[in-house]
C-alpha positions as CSV (number, residue, x, y, z in Angstrom):
1,M,-1.5,23.8,19.3
2,K,1.2,22.8,16.6
3,R,0.2,24.3,13.2
4,I,1.8,22.0,10.5
5,G,3.3,21.6,6.9
6,I,3.2,18.4,4.5
7,I,4.5,18.4,2.1
8,S,6.0,15.6,-0.4
9,D,8.3,14.6,-3.9
10,T,9.8,18.1,-3.9
11,H,12.6,16.1,-5.6
12,G,15.3,18.7,-5.4
13,Y,13.5,21.4,-6.4
14,W,12.7,25.1,-4.6
15,D,10.3,27.7,-4.4
16,E,10.1,30.2,-1.9
17,R,6.1,30.0,-1.9
18,Y,7.6,27.1,0.2
19,R,8.8,29.7,2.8
20,Y,5.6,31.7,2.4
21,Y,2.4,29.1,2.5
22,F,5.0,26.7,6.0
23,E,5.6,30.6,7.7
24,P,2.5,30.8,10.1
25,C,3.6,26.6,10.4
26,D,5.7,25.3,13.9
27,E,7.0,22.0,11.7
28,I,7.1,21.4,7.9
29,W,6.9,17.9,7.5
30,H,8.5,16.2,4.5
31,A,6.9,12.7,3.0
32,G,10.7,12.0,0.9
33,D,12.2,12.0,-2.3
34,I,12.9,15.1,-0.6
35,G,16.2,15.6,-4.1
36,T,19.1,16.9,-2.1
37,M,20.5,18.0,0.7
38,E,19.8,21.5,0.2
39,I,15.9,21.7,-0.1
40,A,16.2,20.1,3.2
41,E,18.7,22.3,5.2
42,K,16.4,24.8,3.2
43,L,13.5,23.7,5.2
44,A,15.0,23.1,8.8
45,A,16.5,26.6,8.3
46,F,13.5,28.0,8.8
47,R,11.4,25.4,10.6
48,T,12.0,22.8,12.4
49,L,12.1,20.1,10.2
50,R,11.0,16.3,10.3
51,A,11.4,14.5,7.1
52,V,12.0,10.7,6.1
53,H,14.0,9.2,2.3
54,G,12.1,8.1,-0.7
55,N,13.3,5.6,-3.0
56,I,15.2,9.2,-5.4
57,D,16.9,10.1,-2.2
58,T,20.8,10.1,-2.6
59,E,23.0,8.2,0.2
60,D,23.7,11.3,2.1
61,I,19.9,12.0,2.7
62,R,19.1,8.6,2.6
63,R,21.8,8.4,5.8
64,K,19.8,11.4,8.1
65,Y,16.4,10.6,7.8
66,P,15.1,7.0,7.6
67,E,13.0,5.3,5.8
68,R,10.3,5.2,8.4
69,L,9.8,7.6,11.5
70,R,6.3,7.9,14.0
71,W,6.2,10.5,17.6
72,K,4.2,12.9,19.6
73,C,2.1,15.5,17.8
74,E,0.5,16.9,21.1
75,D,-1.1,14.5,22.3
76,V,-1.3,12.4,17.9
77,D,-0.1,9.1,17.6
78,V,2.5,9.3,14.3
79,L,3.7,7.4,11.1
80,M,5.3,8.3,7.7
81,T,7.4,6.8,5.5
82,H,7.4,8.2,1.5
83,I,5.8,4.5,0.2
84,G,2.9,4.4,2.2
85,G,-0.5,3.2,0.0
86,Y,-3.6,4.3,0.9
87,P,-6.9,3.4,3.5
88,G,-7.7,0.5,2.3
89,N,-4.3,-0.9,0.2
90,Y,-1.8,-0.2,2.6
91,D,2.3,-0.9,0.9
92,A,3.2,-4.8,1.7
93,R,6.3,-2.8,3.4
94,I,4.4,-0.2,6.2
95,R,1.3,-2.5,6.3
96,S,1.7,-4.9,9.7
97,Q,2.8,-1.9,11.0
98,I,0.2,-0.2,10.6
99,Y,-2.6,-2.4,11.1
100,A,-0.1,-4.3,14.7
101,S,-0.4,-0.5,15.8
102,P,-2.5,2.2,13.6
103,P,-0.9,5.8,14.5
104,Q,-4.0,8.5,14.7
105,L,-2.2,10.5,11.7
106,F,0.0,7.9,9.0
107,I,1.0,10.7,6.3
108,A,3.4,8.9,3.2
109,G,4.1,10.9,-0.4
110,H,5.8,8.6,-3.5
111,S,2.2,9.0,-5.3
112,H,2.0,12.4,-7.2
113,I,-1.4,12.4,-6.3
114,L,-2.7,14.4,-3.0
115,K,-5.1,12.5,-1.2
116,I,-6.3,13.0,2.7
117,K,-8.6,10.0,4.0
118,Y,-10.6,9.3,6.3
119,D,-9.4,4.9,7.5
120,R,-12.7,4.0,9.9
121,T,-11.0,0.4,10.1
122,L,-8.1,1.1,11.6
123,N,-9.5,4.8,12.9
124,L,-6.9,7.5,11.2
125,L,-6.2,9.9,9.1
126,H,-4.3,9.8,5.5
127,I,-2.4,12.2,5.0
128,N,-0.1,12.7,0.8
129,P,-0.1,15.8,-0.2
130,G,0.7,14.7,-3.7
131,A,4.4,16.5,-5.6
132,A,5.2,20.1,-3.8
133,G,8.6,19.9,-7.1
134,I,8.0,19.3,-10.8
135,S,9.5,16.9,-11.9
136,G,7.2,13.3,-12.3
137,W,3.3,13.4,-14.5
138,H,1.3,15.0,-11.5
139,K,-0.1,18.7,-13.0
140,D,-0.8,19.9,-9.9
141,R,2.3,21.2,-7.5
142,T,0.1,20.7,-3.8
143,L,1.0,21.5,0.2
144,V,-1.3,21.1,3.0
145,R,-1.1,22.8,5.7
146,L,-3.7,21.5,9.4
147,T,-3.2,22.2,13.2
148,I,-3.3,19.6,15.4
149,E,-4.9,20.9,19.3
150,H,-4.3,18.2,21.5
151,N,-5.4,15.1,20.0
152,K,-7.4,17.1,17.0
153,F,-6.6,17.8,13.8
154,T,-8.6,21.4,12.3
155,D,-8.3,23.8,9.6
156,C,-6.9,21.4,7.3
157,E,-6.3,22.8,3.7
158,V,-4.6,22.3,0.5
159,I,-2.5,24.5,-1.6
160,T,-2.3,24.5,-5.1
161,L,0.8,25.7,-6.4
162,E,-0.6,26.9,-10.0
163,D,2.7,27.1,-13.1
164,I,3.7,23.8,-13.2
165,K,6.7,23.4,-15.4
166,H,7.4,20.3,-16.9
């Protein structure tokens, strides 16, 4: 059993509540637009970090974190990228890979829109954790936590970080 914290679009912004809300997690997965290596290093110093780079990330982040990451967590095939779209409207950069070999869990960021949706056509769970940073047009800053045990997802939680500053 693994407890996972999912975050995206921090855009170089650190909030101590990331540490608080991810305390019960075994791993943190960052779906891109990290913003600075300092953010990645703070997350990695706290928990195991899996991350992909996003469109605003600098060369140092791009060298360390790939555009796409695919791995097994427990018995679940996971695919994570920054720009991925949604069920029924996957981004052209990832669409053929998703349809050729659907993961069981697909994570993407970029839109700053929190969305958790099951794709019945491909039998996969899609999670976009929204945006956790303060840069962008979003009104709420959000994180996601869930538990993966064998091939099951449970305890999926959306955490809203109040007090966004624009």
